[in-house]
N, C-alpha and C positions, 0 to 999 in steps of 0.2 A: 184598157189593159185586160188581157185574158188570163185566166188562172186554170192550170192543169191540175186536177185533183184525182188521185187514185183511191178507189174503194175496193172492198172484197167483192162487191156486186158488179163493178165495171168502172170504165173511165168516165169522168165528168168534167165538162169545160164550162167555167163561169165567166161572166163579163162584169167588170167592176163598174158600178154606176157613179159613185162619188169618190174620185181619187184624192180629193183634198183631205178627207177624213183619214186616209191611210197614212198621212204624214205624221199624225199624232200616234206614235207607236204605243206609248205607255197607256193611253186611254182608249185604244182600239177595241179591247175586250168588252167595253161598255156598249158598243154598237151591236154586239152579238149576244146580248142578254136574253132576248126573245126572238122567235122566228120572224115577227113583223119587222123588228129593227134590222135583222139580218137581210131580209128581202130588200130593204132600202139601200143596202151597201152593195150586194152582189145579186146576180140573177143567172139562173141556169140557162145555158145556151144549147148544150148537147150532152146526152148521156148514152154511152155505149155499154150495154149489159153483156157480161160473160155468159157463154152458153152452158158451160159446165165447170167443175172444179179443176179439171186438167188445164183448161185454158186460163183459168184464174191463177193456177200455180205457175204456168209458163210465163204469164205476164209479171207476176210478183218476182219470180226468179230473175227475169231480165232487168227489172227495176233495181233489185238488190245488187246485181252485178254491174249496174250502170250501162246497160245495153238498151237499144231501141228495138222493141218487138215489131213484128209485121203489122199486127192489128193496130197498134198505136200509130205507126207510120201512116197507115191509110186514113185514120181519123184526122191526124194533123194536116195531111194534104187536102182532105175534103173540107174541113171546117175552118182551119186557121188560115188557109191560103187566101180565103176571101178577104180577111182582115190582116194582110201581110204587113201593113204599116204599123200595127199595134205590137206591143211587147207581150211576151208569154212568160208568166210567173210559174216557176217550177220549184218543187221541194228539194231536189237534188241538183247540186251544181254540176256534177259529172254528167248527169243526164242532159242538162241544159247545153253543155258543150257538144254532146253528140248530136242533138237536134239542130244546133246552129251549124254544125259542120255538114250534116247531110241534107237538111231542108232549107238552109239559109234563112232561118228565122231568128230574130233577136230575142234572147231569153234573159230573164232577170232572176237573181236569187240574193235576198238580203234579209236582215232581221224583220223588216216590215212584212215580207212575204211569209216568213215563218209564223208571225202573229196572225196573219190573215188565214193561213191554213188551219191554225188552231181554232179560230172562230168558226170557220166553215165546218170543221169536224164536230164541233159541239152542237151545231144546229143542222146536221146533215139530213135528219128525218123531215124537217120543215122545208128545206131547200130543194130536195129531190122528191118529187111527187110520184105516186104510184108504186112505192117500194115499202112494204110493211116492215115494221121494226123486228118482228119475230123472224121473218125470212132473212133480214139483214144480219141478225145475230147468228143464225145457223150458218150463213155463208162465211162470216168472220171466223167461227170456230173451225169449220172444215178447212178453210184456207190456212189457218194457224197450224193445224196438225200436219197438213201436207208440207208446209214450208219447214216445219221442225224436222220432219223425216228427211227432207232433202238436205238440210244443213248438216245433219248427223250422218249423212250418207247411209240412211237406214233403208233396208229392203226387206220385204216379207220373206224372201228366200234366205236371209241371213238371221234367222231366229235361233240364237244360241241356247234358248231354253229347251229346245228339242234335244240338243246334244246333252245337256245336263241330265235330263230325264232318261235318255237312252243309256248313258254310261252307268247311271245309278241302277237302272233296271238290269243291265248286263251283269253287274257285280252281284245283285240279289239272286239272279238266275244261277250263277255259278255256285253260290252257297247252297241254294236249294237242290241243285243237281247233285252236289256232293252228298248231301244228307239222304236223298232218295236212293242214290246208287249204293251207298253203304248199307242202308236198310234192306235193299233188294238182295245184295250179296249175302248178308247175314241170314236173311229169312230163307232164301233158297239153299243156302249152305247147309242147313240142317238136313235137307233131303238129298243133296248131291254136292258134298264139300269139295270133291276133286275138280269140279268144273271151274272154280274160281282160280285155281293155280294154272290150269291149262289155258284159259282165255283171260288175258290181262286187260284188253280194251273194254271199257265200261259199256259203250253203246253196243258193241258186238255181243257182249254177254247178255244184255237185256233183249236184244233181237232173237238170240238163240233160245233163251228161256221162253219168250212169248210164242215162238213157233213150235217148240217141242212140248213144253209143259212137263209132264212126268218123265223121270229119267228112264223108265222102261220103254218109252217111245223113241229113244235115240237110235236104237238098233234098226227100226223100220223107217225112220225119218230121213229126209234128204236135206241137209243144210249146206250143200255145196255153194249156194248163192251167198251164204253168209261167211262160211269158214273155208280156208284152203284144205286140200285133200289130206295133208299130213296131220293137221290139227283135228280134222273130222275123224280120222281113224283113232287118234289118241282119245278123243272124247267118247267114242263108242266103246273102246276097250275099257275105259275107266267106268263107264256106266254099268257094265256087266259085273264088275267086282267092287262096286261102291259100298262104303260102310255107312252111308247115311240112313236116316230113319224114314219110315213110310209116312206119307201125309195123305190127307183126304183130298177129294176133288175141289171142295170149297176153298181149301187153303191154296191150291194151285191156281184157282180162278182169281183170288185176291192178289197173288204174286204176279200173275199175268197182267192184271189191271194196273198194278204199280209199274210194271215194265212199259206199258203203253204210255203212262204219264211221263216216264223218263225219256222215251223216244220223242214224244210230242214237244217236251220242253227243250230237248237238244235241237230239234229242227227249228223251233221258234228262236232259239239263241243264235243259230246260224243266220237266220233271216234278219234278226235285230242287228247283228254285227255288220252285215252288208249295208243295212240302212244307215248305221252310224258312220261307216266308212264313206258313203256317198255324201252324207251331210257335212262331214268334216272337210271333204274336198271342195264342197260348195262354199262353206263359210270361212274356213281357214286353210286354204290349200298350202301356203308356205309353211305354216306350223306343222301340218301333216307330213310334209316332205322332210322336215327337220327331225322330228322326234317320233313320228308315227301317229296313227289315229287314236289309239288307246291312251297313250301318254298325253297327247294334246287334249283329248276330251276330259281326262282327269284334271289337267291343269285348269281348264275352263270351268269345270264344275267346282273345283276348290276355290277359285277366285270369285265365283258367282256369275260372271258373264265375260264375254270376250273383251268388252270395253274396260271392265275393271282389271282384267289381266294385263291389258295394254298399259295401264297406269303404273304397274309395278316395275321397279328397276330390275336389272339382270340379277343382282344378288338375291333379291326376294324370290325371283323365278327359280333360282338354283335351289333354294331351301324350302320351297312350297311343299308341304306334307311332312316336314320334320320340325315343326314349331315346338313340340314338346321336348324333343332332344336338344334343340337350340337353347331354350330357356333353362333347362336343367343344367346344361354345360355352363351357361353364364352365371347361374346361381352357385354352382360348385367350383367355378373358376377352372374349368378343364377345357380341353380342345373342343371347339364347336364342330358340328357336322359339316360335311362337304357337299352333300347332295340330299335331295328329298325325292319327290316323284320322278324327277328327271333321271334318277339312277336306272330306271327300267327302260330308258331309250337304248336303241341298238348300238349307237356309237360309244356310249359309256360301257356297255357290256363287252364290246370288242377289245377295249383297252385292258392292260394288265393292272394289277392292284396298285402299283406305284404311281401310275399316270391317271387313275380314275378321277382324282381331285382336279387336276389340270384340265382334263377333257370336259368334265362337267361344268367347270367355270367358263371355259370358252364356248361350250354348247349353249349355256344359259345366256351368254351375251348375244350370240347370234339369234337365239330363239326369241329374245326380247324384241329384236329388230323386226323379225318376221311377224310377230304378234301385232305390233303397231301398224305394220304395213297391211296386214289382213283386216284389222279393225277400222282403220281410218283411210286406207287407200282406195282408189277407184278401180284399179286394175285387179282382175281376178286370176291372173296367171300365177304359176308356181315357179317362175324363173328365178326370182330372188332367193327362194328357199333352196333351190337346187345349187345355186352358186355358193351360198353360205355353207351348205352341207359339204360341198367339195373342198372348201377351205378347211373345215374342221377335220375332214378325212386326211387331207394333206398334212395338217399339223400332227394328227395322230400317227401317221406314218413316220414322220420325222422323229417323234418322241420314241417310237418303238425301235427305230433303227439307229438311235444315237449311240448305243453301246456296241453296235456291230460295224457301222460304216466308218471308215477312216480315209482321209485325203492323203494321197501319196506326197512324199517330200518331207523334209525336216521342218519342224516348227509349224506345221499346218494341221496338226491333230486337233480334234474338237476339245475345247476346254471342259474339264470336269467340274461341275458345280454340285457339291454335296449339300444335301439338305441339313440345315442346322437343327439339332435336336438337343434340347436342354436335359442334361443328365445330373440328377441330384445325388451328390456323394455324401454318405453318412459315415463320419469318422468315429471310430471307437477308441476309448481311452486305453492306452497301453500301460498296464501297471508295472511292467518290468523296469521302467525308469525310476520308480520310487525307491527301489532297493539299491543301497550303496555297496553291498557285498559283491565280490567277484562271482560271476555265474560260471559254474563248472558243469560240463555236460555229463550225462549219466555214463557214457562210454568211458570218459576219462576217469571218473570216480571208480568204476569197476577195475580199470587197469591199475590205479594207485593201490586199491585194497589188495589186489593179487600180488603186486610188487612187495607190499609190506609183509604179507604172509610168507612169501619166499625168503625175504630178508630175515624174518624171525626164525624160520626153520634153519637157515644157514648159520645164524648166530648160535642157535641151540647146539648144533653139531660142533661148532668151534669151541663152545663152552665145555662140552663133554670131553673133547680132545685135550683141552687145557687142564681139566681136572685129572685126567689120566697122567699127563706129563708131571703135574704137581706131586701126585702120589709116587710116581717113579723116582722123582728127585729126592723125596723124603726117604725112600727105601735105599737110596744110594746107587741106584742103577743108572748108568749114563744113557741119555736119550740120543738116539741117532737121528741126525738131520738128513732127511731124504728129499730127493727131487729139488736140490738147491739150484741146479742149472736151469731147470724148467721155470722155477720161480723167477730167476734173474731174467730169463728170456721174456717171460710175461711182462715183468716190470719194464723192460726195455721197449717192448711193443706198445705198452700203454703210454710211455713217455713220448714215443714217436707220434702216436695218434693225437695225444694232447697238444704236441707242438704243431702238428698239421692243422688242427682245429683252431688254434690260436692264430696261426698265420692266415688261414682262410677266412675266419670270421672274427674280426676285431671287436664286434659288438658283444661277443660271448665271454669277455674277460671277467666280468663281474660274476657270471654264473660259475666259471671255472674256479675262481677264488673261493666261492661259497662251498663248492664240492670238496676242495682241498681242506678247508676248515672242518667240514663235517667228518672227513676221513681221519684227520688228526685227532679230533675229539673221540671218535670211535676207538682209535688205537689206545688213547689214554685210558678210556673206560675199561677196555679189555685188560690192559696191564694192571690197573688197580684191582679189578675183579680177580685176576690170577694171583695177585699178592694176598688178597683176603682169603682165597681158597687155600693157598699154601699155609697161611696162618692157622686156618681151621684144621687142616690136616695135621699140622705140628701139634696142636692141642690134643687132637684125638689120639695121635701116636704116643704122646707123653702120658696120657691117662691109661692107655693100654699097657705101657711098660710098667707103670705103677701097679696095675692089676696083677701082672705076672710076678712082681717081686713080693706082693702081699701074701701072707699065709692065712689070714682070716677070711672066711667065706663071705661074711657080711660085707666086709670092706670091698671085696672083689665085685659083689653084686652091685653095690652102690656106684662103684667106679664105672662099671659097664653101662648102667642106666644114665649116668652123667654124660658119658661119651656119646650115647645114642641121642640124648636130648640136645647136646651141643651141636651135633650134626644137623638135627632137625631144625634148630633155631637159626644157625648161621647161614646155611645154604640158601633158604628162601630169601633172606635179606640180601644176599649177594645177587641172586637172580633179579630181584626187584631193582636193585641198584643198576645192574647192567641194562635192563629194559628201559629204565627211565633215562639213562645216559644215551642210549641209541635213539630213542624216540624224540628227545629234545636236545640233541647235540648242538643245534644251531642257536640255542638260547643259553648264553653263558651263565647268566645269573641264576636261572632255574637249575642248571646242571650243578653248580656249586652248592645250592641249597639242598638238593637231593643227596649230594655226596656227604655233606655234613650230617644230614639226618640219618643216613644209612650208617655212617661211622658211629654215631651215638647209639644206634640200635645194637650195633656189633659189640660196643663196649658194655652196654647193659646186659647183653647175652653172656658175655664172659664173666661179668660179676655174678650173674645168676648161677653160673656153673660152679663157681667157688663156694657160694652159699649152699647150693643144693648138694655138693659133695659131702659137706659136714652133716647136713640134714639126713641124707640117705644113710650115711655111715651110722649115725646114732639110732636111726630107725631100725636098721638091720640088727644092731647090737641088742636091742630090746627084745628080740626073739620073735617079732611079728613076721609071719610068713606072707610073702608077696605072691600074687597070682602069676602063674606061668605065662611067659610071653608066647603069643601065637606066631 
């Protein structure tokens, strides 16, 4: 039986000397404890050494994939064909099937063969002569590295470390350029401040300063290769009337040196950007087509490598660069961010604010596919990236045209799906429900006060008229009733209006009854007041008649004083009584109470008059002189 054994140095074919010992599989390892014992079991028949690492890698790759290489096919035809009747022990059953199919050789693969291979591997240095152990170890290490690169689809052209360094250097150059240009503008602005407003481009500004130097040289210098004619004329006109300070030649030389640095860094940045663009198209062409070289390079740099970026899901790719905002939103329980570095992609920038979240999510999903294709795929074309970009652009167009496009016909319009937004409502306690009193508006209160004032004024006029009528009755003069017909007509009109209101609105019966009751009580109060006034007038007339009949001066004076005091006492009581009756005419109990109280006051006033008459009479008879009345 022959044994095919593969090593990092080449192919080896052994012949088994004692096949009976191979039957004892469990104790077979004892036969390979020493090189001497191993030589008694197997013997080297042929060894084919590899010429270089490339040939070794090709042979190993073919064995891994279960294929028959050309070199191995030649060896088997040359060596094993002589002993075609013997079996060939192989380590891989798949390889054995290929050899049997193509060379018509009987191959064997079993646990016994596996133990035999293990024993040969342990004593390979003693079985294969002329192969130093140091050289064998170097061949094994080189072949292991080459095979690992092949398995990971690794290529020296696909070194993403260069991209990480290039994009980091590009960002640093942008920061430094901004600082240098700001310093240059501020420094030269002391000498020629008007130039900064005329020339807005930073690189053109530095080239112009480097070429001219002092502002006095602008009139004689030709900067047409840097500036257009119109701007050149403006610069020369501004240089003649500039308000800047004078500087020395040493200062101008330092400013020019700074301008040289800015120009050199700008040129190097352009070169570095071209290098980055070419590298991205070589390493990740599909990613570059999807999001652009700058965004793609920043994604790779943020993840650490292209392979690490390929391991991230689409949701992580969408939020790369916004980790701080994400964890802050999770901590404060607010809305999480919708995009990170992918926000700077051209497709996200083309969409409006409402659709940026949707487009960034779809773009991240397609970008994740292109990243995995670039990192693990064998094809280096950018067709997949172009197809996915076309899908995202189509989706963006549909979202943008959703509010404009309509399908003709009824019931075929696009369905409107509004985004759900949680609105927190804060309800404020309404204190108006606590009060049980009826709420009256300010406008209504003002109207009621005005009505009361007008009612009081009307009642005062009526009271004066009644007083005059009372005095006329006492004097015996008949009072003429005027405008009787007009009053009757007014009363008839009021009755008609009341009847119409009652017929039109049955709900106002109660209010009408209340109004009639109030009117009745008002009439009663006015009649009582007129009676009291008549009584007071009678008392006053009686006192005056007594005064005319009396011959004594003192008695006359006392009687006059009593008459005046009686009028002063009685009339206010009557007015008070009338006002209380009018104000509270709807409260029967209160009206009666006020009426009784007023009547008692009137009686008290009359009794006081009788007492005061005798007092004043005695006082005047004593000879005391009273002060004259004003």
